[in-house]
Backbone as XML, in Angstrom:
<?xml version="1.0"?>
<chain id="A" units="angstrom">
  <residue number="1" name="MET">
    <atom name="N" x="97.842" y="-24.456" z="-124.969"/>
    <atom name="CA" x="97.157" y="-25.418" z="-125.680"/>
    <atom name="C" x="97.812" y="-26.431" z="-124.734"/>
  </residue>
  <residue number="2" name="ALA">
    <atom name="N" x="98.597" y="-27.132" z="-124.507"/>
    <atom name="CA" x="98.870" y="-28.496" z="-124.313"/>
    <atom name="C" x="98.329" y="-28.474" z="-123.043"/>
  </residue>
  <residue number="3" name="ASN">
    <atom name="N" x="98.247" y="-27.668" z="-122.010"/>
    <atom name="CA" x="97.730" y="-28.114" z="-120.849"/>
    <atom name="C" x="96.366" y="-28.664" z="-121.270"/>
  </residue>
  <residue number="4" name="ILE">
    <atom name="N" x="95.932" y="-27.857" z="-121.851"/>
    <atom name="CA" x="94.397" y="-28.287" z="-122.014"/>
    <atom name="C" x="93.609" y="-29.856" z="-122.900"/>
  </residue>
  <residue number="5" name="ASN">
    <atom name="N" x="94.686" y="-29.667" z="-123.521"/>
    <atom name="CA" x="94.978" y="-31.345" z="-124.708"/>
    <atom name="C" x="95.378" y="-32.534" z="-123.461"/>
  </residue>
  <residue number="6" name="ALA">
    <atom name="N" x="96.367" y="-31.738" z="-122.550"/>
    <atom name="CA" x="96.940" y="-33.080" z="-121.699"/>
    <atom name="C" x="95.645" y="-33.503" z="-121.197"/>
  </residue>
  <residue number="7" name="SER">
    <atom name="N" x="94.856" y="-32.905" z="-119.938"/>
    <atom name="CA" x="94.149" y="-32.210" z="-119.727"/>
    <atom name="C" x="92.649" y="-33.314" z="-119.573"/>
  </residue>
  <residue number="8" name="SER">
    <atom name="N" x="92.717" y="-32.808" z="-121.361"/>
    <atom name="CA" x="91.354" y="-33.207" z="-121.644"/>
    <atom name="C" x="91.908" y="-34.871" z="-121.875"/>
  </residue>
  <residue number="9" name="VAL">
    <atom name="N" x="93.337" y="-35.453" z="-122.483"/>
    <atom name="CA" x="93.273" y="-36.994" z="-122.747"/>
    <atom name="C" x="93.652" y="-37.563" z="-121.250"/>
  </residue>
  <residue number="10" name="ALA">
    <atom name="N" x="93.633" y="-36.956" z="-120.266"/>
    <atom name="CA" x="93.876" y="-37.590" z="-118.962"/>
    <atom name="C" x="92.371" y="-38.105" z="-118.572"/>
  </residue>
  <residue number="11" name="GLN">
    <atom name="N" x="91.456" y="-37.158" z="-118.329"/>
    <atom name="CA" x="90.550" y="-37.206" z="-118.383"/>
    <atom name="C" x="89.383" y="-38.191" z="-118.916"/>
  </residue>
  <residue number="12" name="ASN">
    <atom name="N" x="90.330" y="-38.237" z="-120.052"/>
    <atom name="CA" x="89.431" y="-38.936" z="-121.295"/>
    <atom name="C" x="89.708" y="-40.128" z="-121.092"/>
  </residue>
  <residue number="13" name="PHE">
    <atom name="N" x="91.001" y="-40.826" z="-120.538"/>
    <atom name="CA" x="91.617" y="-42.018" z="-120.504"/>
    <atom name="C" x="90.916" y="-42.074" z="-118.617"/>
  </residue>
  <residue number="14" name="GLU">
    <atom name="N" x="90.754" y="-40.931" z="-117.994"/>
    <atom name="CA" x="90.141" y="-41.656" z="-116.086"/>
    <atom name="C" x="89.238" y="-42.457" z="-116.260"/>
  </residue>
  <residue number="15" name="THR">
    <atom name="N" x="88.047" y="-41.935" z="-117.125"/>
    <atom name="CA" x="87.136" y="-42.432" z="-117.963"/>
    <atom name="C" x="87.156" y="-43.614" z="-118.231"/>
  </residue>
  <residue number="16" name="PHE">
    <atom name="N" x="87.518" y="-43.747" z="-119.206"/>
    <atom name="CA" x="87.561" y="-44.942" z="-119.567"/>
    <atom name="C" x="88.060" y="-45.998" z="-118.747"/>
  </residue>
  <residue number="17" name="PHE">
    <atom name="N" x="89.517" y="-45.830" z="-118.002"/>
    <atom name="CA" x="89.797" y="-46.593" z="-116.859"/>
    <atom name="C" x="88.761" y="-47.012" z="-115.751"/>
  </residue>
  <residue number="18" name="ASN">
    <atom name="N" x="88.809" y="-46.391" z="-115.094"/>
    <atom name="CA" x="87.444" y="-46.442" z="-114.611"/>
    <atom name="C" x="86.514" y="-46.909" z="-114.655"/>
  </residue>
  <residue number="19" name="GLY">
    <atom name="N" x="85.758" y="-46.697" z="-115.879"/>
    <atom name="CA" x="84.722" y="-48.174" z="-116.312"/>
    <atom name="C" x="85.280" y="-49.270" z="-116.409"/>
  </residue>
  <residue number="20" name="TRP">
    <atom name="N" x="85.993" y="-49.462" z="-117.171"/>
    <atom name="CA" x="87.035" y="-50.839" z="-117.593"/>
    <atom name="C" x="87.589" y="-51.434" z="-116.469"/>
  </residue>
  <residue number="21" name="LEU">
    <atom name="N" x="88.010" y="-51.277" z="-114.842"/>
    <atom name="CA" x="87.767" y="-51.483" z="-113.858"/>
    <atom name="C" x="86.947" y="-52.034" z="-113.495"/>
  </residue>
  <residue number="22" name="VAL">
    <atom name="N" x="85.652" y="-51.064" z="-113.791"/>
    <atom name="CA" x="84.468" y="-52.193" z="-113.152"/>
    <atom name="C" x="83.433" y="-52.854" z="-113.869"/>
  </residue>
  <residue number="23" name="ARG">
    <atom name="N" x="84.421" y="-53.023" z="-115.331"/>
    <atom name="CA" x="83.938" y="-53.819" z="-116.246"/>
    <atom name="C" x="84.795" y="-55.328" z="-115.770"/>
  </residue>
  <residue number="24" name="ARG">
    <atom name="N" x="86.131" y="-55.488" z="-115.769"/>
    <atom name="CA" x="87.136" y="-56.169" z="-115.569"/>
    <atom name="C" x="86.457" y="-56.868" z="-114.118"/>
  </residue>
  <residue number="25" name="GLU">
    <atom name="N" x="86.148" y="-56.071" z="-113.250"/>
    <atom name="CA" x="85.487" y="-56.947" z="-112.088"/>
    <atom name="C" x="84.784" y="-57.404" z="-111.937"/>
  </residue>
  <residue number="26" name="ARG">
    <atom name="N" x="83.620" y="-56.981" z="-112.673"/>
    <atom name="CA" x="82.201" y="-57.958" z="-113.609"/>
    <atom name="C" x="82.579" y="-59.570" z="-114.381"/>
  </residue>
  <residue number="27" name="PHE">
    <atom name="N" x="83.791" y="-59.391" z="-115.267"/>
    <atom name="CA" x="84.624" y="-60.446" z="-115.842"/>
    <atom name="C" x="85.079" y="-61.295" z="-114.766"/>
  </residue>
  <residue number="28" name="LEU">
    <atom name="N" x="85.313" y="-60.426" z="-114.383"/>
    <atom name="CA" x="86.614" y="-61.748" z="-112.774"/>
    <atom name="C" x="85.337" y="-62.987" z="-112.256"/>
  </residue>
  <residue number="29" name="GLN">
    <atom name="N" x="84.231" y="-61.936" z="-111.722"/>
    <atom name="CA" x="83.199" y="-62.178" z="-111.233"/>
    <atom name="C" x="82.855" y="-63.387" z="-112.422"/>
  </residue>
  <residue number="30" name="GLN">
    <atom name="N" x="82.291" y="-63.683" z="-112.914"/>
    <atom name="CA" x="81.942" y="-64.188" z="-114.758"/>
    <atom name="C" x="82.968" y="-65.580" z="-114.847"/>
  </residue>
  <residue number="31" name="LEU">
    <atom name="N" x="84.279" y="-65.334" z="-114.057"/>
    <atom name="CA" x="85.157" y="-66.749" z="-115.015"/>
    <atom name="C" x="85.103" y="-67.015" z="-113.309"/>
  </residue>
  <residue number="32" name="VAL">
    <atom name="N" x="84.857" y="-66.191" z="-112.141"/>
    <atom name="CA" x="84.633" y="-67.652" z="-110.944"/>
    <atom name="C" x="83.562" y="-68.601" z="-110.807"/>
  </residue>
  <residue number="33" name="GLN">
    <atom name="N" x="82.408" y="-68.446" z="-111.384"/>
    <atom name="CA" x="81.325" y="-68.495" z="-111.760"/>
    <atom name="C" x="81.331" y="-69.628" z="-112.513"/>
  </residue>
  <residue number="34" name="ALA">
    <atom name="N" x="82.628" y="-69.181" z="-114.133"/>
    <atom name="CA" x="82.863" y="-70.736" z="-115.128"/>
    <atom name="C" x="83.190" y="-71.289" z="-114.369"/>
  </residue>
  <residue number="35" name="LEU">
    <atom name="N" x="83.618" y="-71.552" z="-113.618"/>
    <atom name="CA" x="84.149" y="-72.438" z="-113.258"/>
    <atom name="C" x="82.986" y="-74.045" z="-113.474"/>
  </residue>
  <residue number="36" name="ARG">
    <atom name="N" x="82.241" y="-73.681" z="-113.042"/>
    <atom name="CA" x="81.064" y="-74.799" z="-112.756"/>
    <atom name="C" x="80.042" y="-74.884" z="-114.348"/>
  </residue>
  <residue number="37" name="TYR">
    <atom name="N" x="80.980" y="-73.622" z="-115.452"/>
    <atom name="CA" x="79.648" y="-73.583" z="-116.570"/>
    <atom name="C" x="80.738" y="-74.997" z="-117.605"/>
  </residue>
  <residue number="38" name="GLU">
    <atom name="N" x="79.796" y="-75.439" z="-118.712"/>
    <atom name="CA" x="80.160" y="-76.224" z="-119.602"/>
    <atom name="C" x="81.598" y="-75.080" z="-120.734"/>
  </residue>
  <residue number="39" name="ILE">
    <atom name="N" x="81.955" y="-76.335" z="-121.335"/>
    <atom name="CA" x="83.181" y="-75.761" z="-122.129"/>
    <atom name="C" x="83.235" y="-74.546" z="-123.089"/>
  </residue>
  <residue number="40" name="GLU">
    <atom name="N" x="81.957" y="-74.546" z="-124.343"/>
    <atom name="CA" x="81.261" y="-73.390" z="-125.044"/>
    <atom name="C" x="81.555" y="-72.614" z="-124.228"/>
  </residue>
  <residue number="41" name="ARG">
    <atom name="N" x="80.970" y="-71.995" z="-122.985"/>
    <atom name="CA" x="80.230" y="-70.876" z="-122.523"/>
    <atom name="C" x="81.730" y="-70.303" z="-121.894"/>
  </residue>
  <residue number="42" name="ARG">
    <atom name="N" x="82.541" y="-71.663" z="-120.990"/>
    <atom name="CA" x="83.445" y="-71.481" z="-120.812"/>
    <atom name="C" x="84.491" y="-70.222" z="-121.695"/>
  </residue>
  <residue number="43" name="GLY">
    <atom name="N" x="85.172" y="-70.979" z="-123.500"/>
    <atom name="CA" x="85.550" y="-70.249" z="-124.554"/>
    <atom name="C" x="84.692" y="-68.886" z="-124.582"/>
  </residue>
  <residue number="44" name="SER">
    <atom name="N" x="83.396" y="-68.466" z="-124.784"/>
    <atom name="CA" x="83.237" y="-67.425" z="-125.446"/>
    <atom name="C" x="83.234" y="-66.213" z="-124.135"/>
  </residue>
  <residue number="45" name="LEU">
    <atom name="N" x="83.233" y="-66.560" z="-122.605"/>
    <atom name="CA" x="83.580" y="-65.539" z="-121.564"/>
    <atom name="C" x="85.043" y="-65.296" z="-121.869"/>
  </residue>
  <residue number="46" name="ILE">
    <atom name="N" x="86.060" y="-67.021" z="-121.826"/>
    <atom name="CA" x="87.345" y="-66.624" z="-122.096"/>
    <atom name="C" x="87.797" y="-64.950" z="-123.305"/>
  </residue>
  <residue number="47" name="GLN">
    <atom name="N" x="86.833" y="-65.071" z="-124.499"/>
    <atom name="CA" x="87.075" y="-64.418" z="-125.288"/>
    <atom name="C" x="86.522" y="-62.914" z="-125.303"/>
  </residue>
  <residue number="48" name="GLN">
    <atom name="N" x="85.541" y="-62.747" z="-124.072"/>
    <atom name="CA" x="85.626" y="-61.215" z="-124.176"/>
    <atom name="C" x="86.054" y="-60.627" z="-123.064"/>
  </residue>
  <residue number="49" name="VAL">
    <atom name="N" x="86.567" y="-61.700" z="-122.316"/>
    <atom name="CA" x="87.855" y="-61.527" z="-121.100"/>
    <atom name="C" x="88.904" y="-60.624" z="-121.716"/>
  </residue>
  <residue number="50" name="LEU">
    <atom name="N" x="89.610" y="-61.475" z="-122.665"/>
    <atom name="CA" x="90.831" y="-61.670" z="-123.599"/>
    <atom name="C" x="90.246" y="-59.221" z="-124.771"/>
  </residue>
  <residue number="51" name="SER">
    <atom name="N" x="88.871" y="-60.449" z="-124.764"/>
    <atom name="CA" x="88.640" y="-58.836" z="-125.673"/>
    <atom name="C" x="89.242" y="-57.687" z="-124.986"/>
  </residue>
  <residue number="52" name="HIS">
    <atom name="N" x="88.598" y="-57.557" z="-124.171"/>
    <atom name="CA" x="88.581" y="-56.286" z="-122.837"/>
    <atom name="C" x="90.424" y="-55.799" z="-122.001"/>
  </residue>
  <residue number="53" name="TYR">
    <atom name="N" x="90.718" y="-57.132" z="-122.736"/>
    <atom name="CA" x="91.778" y="-56.510" z="-121.938"/>
    <atom name="C" x="92.931" y="-55.560" z="-122.887"/>
  </residue>
  <residue number="54" name="GLU">
    <atom name="N" x="92.191" y="-56.221" z="-124.252"/>
    <atom name="CA" x="92.758" y="-55.890" z="-126.137"/>
    <atom name="C" x="92.039" y="-54.014" z="-126.200"/>
  </residue>
  <residue number="55" name="GLN">
    <atom name="N" x="91.863" y="-54.024" z="-125.595"/>
    <atom name="CA" x="90.955" y="-52.579" z="-125.689"/>
    <atom name="C" x="91.642" y="-51.712" z="-124.919"/>
  </residue>
  <residue number="56" name="TYR">
    <atom name="N" x="91.309" y="-51.776" z="-123.596"/>
    <atom name="CA" x="92.353" y="-51.324" z="-122.752"/>
    <atom name="C" x="94.005" y="-51.459" z="-122.692"/>
  </residue>
  <residue number="57" name="ALA">
    <atom name="N" x="94.934" y="-52.002" z="-123.446"/>
    <atom name="CA" x="95.841" y="-52.179" z="-124.283"/>
    <atom name="C" x="96.151" y="-51.080" z="-125.715"/>
  </residue>
  <residue number="58" name="LEU">
    <atom name="N" x="94.868" y="-51.383" z="-126.833"/>
    <atom name="CA" x="93.847" y="-50.448" z="-127.229"/>
    <atom name="C" x="94.300" y="-48.363" z="-126.876"/>
  </residue>
  <residue number="59" name="GLU">
    <atom name="N" x="93.566" y="-48.634" z="-125.777"/>
    <atom name="CA" x="93.422" y="-47.101" z="-125.362"/>
    <atom name="C" x="94.407" y="-46.328" z="-124.621"/>
  </residue>
  <residue number="60" name="LYS">
    <atom name="N" x="94.996" y="-47.312" z="-124.110"/>
    <atom name="CA" x="96.107" y="-47.155" z="-123.284"/>
    <atom name="C" x="97.158" y="-46.414" z="-124.689"/>
  </residue>
  <residue number="61" name="SER">
    <atom name="N" x="97.615" y="-47.317" z="-125.493"/>
    <atom name="CA" x="98.050" y="-47.484" z="-126.777"/>
    <atom name="C" x="98.097" y="-45.842" z="-126.635"/>
  </residue>
  <residue number="62" name="ARG">
    <atom name="N" x="96.631" y="-45.208" z="-127.196"/>
    <atom name="CA" x="95.804" y="-44.118" z="-128.045"/>
    <atom name="C" x="96.744" y="-42.969" z="-127.504"/>
  </residue>
  <residue number="63" name="ALA">
    <atom name="N" x="95.652" y="-43.687" z="-125.374"/>
    <atom name="CA" x="95.929" y="-41.969" z="-125.218"/>
    <atom name="C" x="98.006" y="-41.465" z="-124.490"/>
  </residue>
  <residue number="64" name="ALA">
    <atom name="N" x="99.015" y="-42.706" z="-124.583"/>
    <atom name="CA" x="100.005" y="-42.322" z="-124.319"/>
    <atom name="C" x="100.957" y="-42.010" z="-126.084"/>
  </residue>
  <residue number="65" name="ARG">
    <atom name="N" x="100.351" y="-41.709" z="-126.703"/>
    <atom name="CA" x="100.435" y="-41.292" z="-128.284"/>
    <atom name="C" x="100.290" y="-40.005" z="-127.986"/>
  </residue>
  <residue number="66" name="GLU">
    <atom name="N" x="99.260" y="-39.485" z="-127.416"/>
    <atom name="CA" x="98.429" y="-38.465" z="-127.498"/>
    <atom name="C" x="99.440" y="-37.735" z="-126.519"/>
  </residue>
  <residue number="67" name="GLN">
    <atom name="N" x="99.729" y="-37.958" z="-125.367"/>
    <atom name="CA" x="100.673" y="-37.672" z="-123.971"/>
    <atom name="C" x="101.223" y="-38.231" z="-123.208"/>
  </residue>
  <residue number="68" name="VAL">
    <atom name="N" x="102.689" y="-39.139" z="-123.843"/>
    <atom name="CA" x="103.552" y="-39.847" z="-123.068"/>
    <atom name="C" x="103.809" y="-39.835" z="-121.517"/>
  </residue>
  <residue number="69" name="LEU">
    <atom name="N" x="103.862" y="-38.491" z="-121.129"/>
    <atom name="CA" x="103.980" y="-37.851" z="-120.198"/>
    <atom name="C" x="102.753" y="-38.298" z="-118.821"/>
  </residue>
  <residue number="70" name="LEU">
    <atom name="N" x="101.938" y="-38.639" z="-118.961"/>
    <atom name="CA" x="100.279" y="-38.966" z="-118.521"/>
    <atom name="C" x="100.588" y="-40.323" z="-117.716"/>
  </residue>
  <residue number="71" name="PHE">
    <atom name="N" x="101.463" y="-40.742" z="-118.609"/>
    <atom name="CA" x="101.491" y="-42.677" z="-117.568"/>
    <atom name="C" x="103.115" y="-42.432" z="-116.563"/>
  </residue>
  <residue number="72" name="TYR">
    <atom name="N" x="103.631" y="-41.327" z="-116.557"/>
    <atom name="CA" x="105.047" y="-41.055" z="-115.576"/>
    <atom name="C" x="104.039" y="-40.644" z="-114.185"/>
  </residue>
  <residue number="73" name="SER">
    <atom name="N" x="103.212" y="-40.255" z="-113.932"/>
    <atom name="CA" x="102.561" y="-39.663" z="-112.932"/>
    <atom name="C" x="100.690" y="-39.279" z="-112.979"/>
  </residue>
  <residue number="74" name="PRO">
    <atom name="N" x="100.353" y="-41.085" z="-113.869"/>
    <atom name="CA" x="98.829" y="-40.647" z="-113.936"/>
    <atom name="C" x="97.824" y="-39.665" z="-112.615"/>
  </residue>
  <residue number="75" name="PRO">
    <atom name="N" x="96.986" y="-39.105" z="-113.442"/>
    <atom name="CA" x="96.421" y="-38.098" z="-112.162"/>
    <atom name="C" x="95.208" y="-39.281" z="-112.050"/>
  </residue>
  <residue number="76" name="TRP">
    <atom name="N" x="94.997" y="-41.046" z="-112.514"/>
    <atom name="CA" x="93.301" y="-40.938" z="-112.048"/>
    <atom name="C" x="93.961" y="-42.757" z="-111.150"/>
  </residue>
  <residue number="77" name="LEU">
    <atom name="N" x="95.499" y="-41.882" z="-110.689"/>
    <atom name="CA" x="95.902" y="-43.150" z="-109.770"/>
    <atom name="C" x="95.874" y="-42.528" z="-108.167"/>
  </residue>
  <residue number="78" name="THR">
    <atom name="N" x="95.916" y="-43.517" z="-107.323"/>
    <atom name="CA" x="95.877" y="-42.524" z="-105.722"/>
    <atom name="C" x="97.230" y="-42.390" z="-105.494"/>
  </residue>
  <residue number="79" name="SER">
    <atom name="N" x="97.317" y="-41.206" z="-104.278"/>
    <atom name="CA" x="99.079" y="-41.120" z="-104.365"/>
    <atom name="C" x="99.449" y="-42.820" z="-103.130"/>
  </residue>
  <residue number="80" name="PHE">
    <atom name="N" x="99.292" y="-43.175" z="-102.837"/>
    <atom name="CA" x="99.557" y="-44.605" z="-102.808"/>
    <atom name="C" x="100.038" y="-45.137" z="-104.233"/>
  </residue>
  <residue number="81" name="GLU">
    <atom name="N" x="100.043" y="-45.554" z="-105.103"/>
    <atom name="CA" x="99.515" y="-45.896" z="-106.036"/>
    <atom name="C" x="100.740" y="-45.372" z="-106.960"/>
  </residue>
  <residue number="82" name="LYS">
    <atom name="N" x="100.546" y="-44.202" z="-107.074"/>
    <atom name="CA" x="101.937" y="-43.651" z="-107.646"/>
    <atom name="C" x="102.590" y="-43.901" z="-106.726"/>
  </residue>
  <residue number="83" name="ALA">
    <atom name="N" x="103.133" y="-44.162" z="-105.672"/>
    <atom name="CA" x="104.677" y="-44.405" z="-105.292"/>
    <atom name="C" x="104.988" y="-45.735" z="-105.331"/>
  </residue>
  <residue number="84" name="LEU">
    <atom name="N" x="104.037" y="-46.161" z="-105.767"/>
    <atom name="CA" x="104.132" y="-47.690" z="-106.181"/>
    <atom name="C" x="104.655" y="-47.736" z="-107.897"/>
  </residue>
  <residue number="85" name="LEU">
    <atom name="N" x="104.920" y="-46.777" z="-108.675"/>
    <atom name="CA" x="105.208" y="-46.634" z="-109.800"/>
    <atom name="C" x="106.596" y="-46.255" z="-109.270"/>
  </residue>
</chain>
């Protein structure tokens, strides 16, 4: 049962993480373009980016509470990324 649960948590977090990376890239592109925006629009975009990182921290925390060992060798990372840990 523990393996199924760990597998499920890993899959759920991997799905979340991959989507999060895509959204992070979009935010980065928007921030680069925001250098030309007016101040009010920049503030709104910065708030969205901060919220995006907060969502990541909350989701990672939730997954770690369920299966902390996943974060010692995350299955969603490449072998190279794991070696850097």
